[in-house]
C-alpha positions, -999 to 999 in steps of 0.1 A, spaced: 546 348 156 555 366 189 541 372 225 530 406 225 520 429 253 498 460 246 500 493 262 479 522 258 460 530 222 474 541 191 477 578 189 494 602 163 525 590 170 541 562 157 541 534 177 566 516 196 582 485 198 604 467 230 625 444 226 638 428 262 679 414 264 686 377 265 668 361 296 642 389 296 607 392 290 583 420 276 568 421 314 601 430 326 597 465 306 556 468 319 561 495 340 589 522 315 561 508 285 532 519 304 547 553 312 559 558 274 523 547 267 506 578 279 517 594 242 515 565 218 511 526 225 536 509 235 542 472 223 562 447 242 569 414 226 589 382 243 616 372 222 617 340 206 630 311 233 616 340 259 584 343 278 548 328 259 564 331 228 576 301 205 609 279 217 632 272 186 666 254 180 680 284 163 681 320 169 705 338 152 697 382 145 685 375 111 655 348 124 651 376 151 645 409 131 620 387 111 598 380 142 600 412 151 590 426 112 562 400 114 544 421 146 551 455 132 515 462 111 525 499 104 564 516 104 569 522 145 601 535 163 621 503 178 635 505 217 658 472 224 678 463 250 714 442 247 700 411 224 672 431 213 691 460 208 716 436 184 680 428 170 664 462 162 694 471 145 691 442 121 656 448 121 663 483 106 692 475 83 666 442 71 636 460 67 640 499 68 605 510 61 589 490 94 614 521 111 607 547 120 636 562 144 654 531 166 674 533 202 698 510 209 704 503 242 738 498 259 751 472 232 766 478 191 774 458 159 796 439 172 809 402 182 816 405 224 840 382 240 820 372 270 796 347 276 762 336 295 761 304 297 779 307 334 739 321 341 721 297 319 746 266 342 734 282 375 697 283 363 702 248 358 713 243 386 685 251 401 661 218 414 621 225 408 613 198 423 617 218 456 608 251 446 569 259 462 577 301 463 602 320 445 625 329 478 630 288 476 644 292 442 665 327 454 684 308 481 701 285 452 706 315 436 724 332 467 756 330 449 748 352 424 742 391 428 705 398 435 698 416 410 708 389 385 682 365 410 653 391 412 661 391 370 662 356 366 633 350 388 606 368 368 612 341 339 599 313 363 570 295 360 561 283 399 528 262 387 548 243 361 577 242 376 595 252 346 618 284 331 602 306 305 637 303 292 645 277 260 678 270 285 690 246 254 686 263 224 704 297 240 734 281 249 739 262 216 732 293 199 757 315 228 780 327 197 756 339 171 740 360 201 774 375 212 787 375 174 767 402 149 754 391 114 772 401 87 754 433 73 779 444 46 766 472 22 732 475 41 728 506 61 697 525 79 696 560 74 668 572 103 675 581 133 691 561 157 702 571 194 725 545 210 717 550 243 743 533 273 753 535 307 778 558 317 798 526 340 789 503 312 815 487 288 794 477 261 796 507 238 830 517 236 842 549 213 864 528 191 831 516 185 814 542 166 827 544 134 810 510 126 783 525 145 782 554 116 792 530 91 757 513 100 738 538 112 748 572 95 722 595 118 735 579 149 731 597 179 756 594 214 740 601 254 749 585 282 729 582 320 752 585 345 755 560 374 741 536 355 759 498 335 744 474 310 709 473 328 703 510 326 667 507 320 663 491 355 688 510 372 673 542 362 639 540 346 633 576 350 660 589 334 656 566 313 622 564 302 630 607 301 659 602 275 635 575 252 610 603 260 626 633 245 646 622 214 610 598 199 600 635 197 629 654 187 626 677 158 655 669 136 
């Protein structure tokens, strides 16, 4: 069972389940989750091989979707970013009875050609034996963008001197993480928002036909001045877009 972090109390509106991206955790979404919990209960999870959730040698999207389905008690809204967005899409396609509305943040149901193994190598290269405070680890990650440094360090357990990420499994499963499973014949008919960063190249216009095949009631929106980390770059604008979509009458 995935580790979950609850914000707020159940209301007459569907709960919102948040699935984070690669190298993230439910804690990364604390501020946005807390703000959105003024209208509904919000549940942020740690995906497998991340945070305080169990580790597993396998890390495929059907499995990630099964993990999410296991923690859903009643039909709810789903928000997923990047890797979590792909898991959320597969959840909606495989378990449509569990999903009310779906928000996919800056990712598409396609295979990407880039890799994230260089970031795994960077984290592995940190000598945790000499790390006493976060600044010590940050100094060893100084070659990375400051935003990435801060992001990765949220998954560093200083007390145990370990990464709360199953780096071996994530590296071994990188082709599956970058890809998207065969979902031929499946469609999710619920209202779906593909919310992207205006400066990001993860959701290109040429992907829309594929998206519409799987999610016929897909809507598209962009947040100006943001890239792939749109929720971190402009959290207030991101929160408002999510809140507006969840409360719209279609």
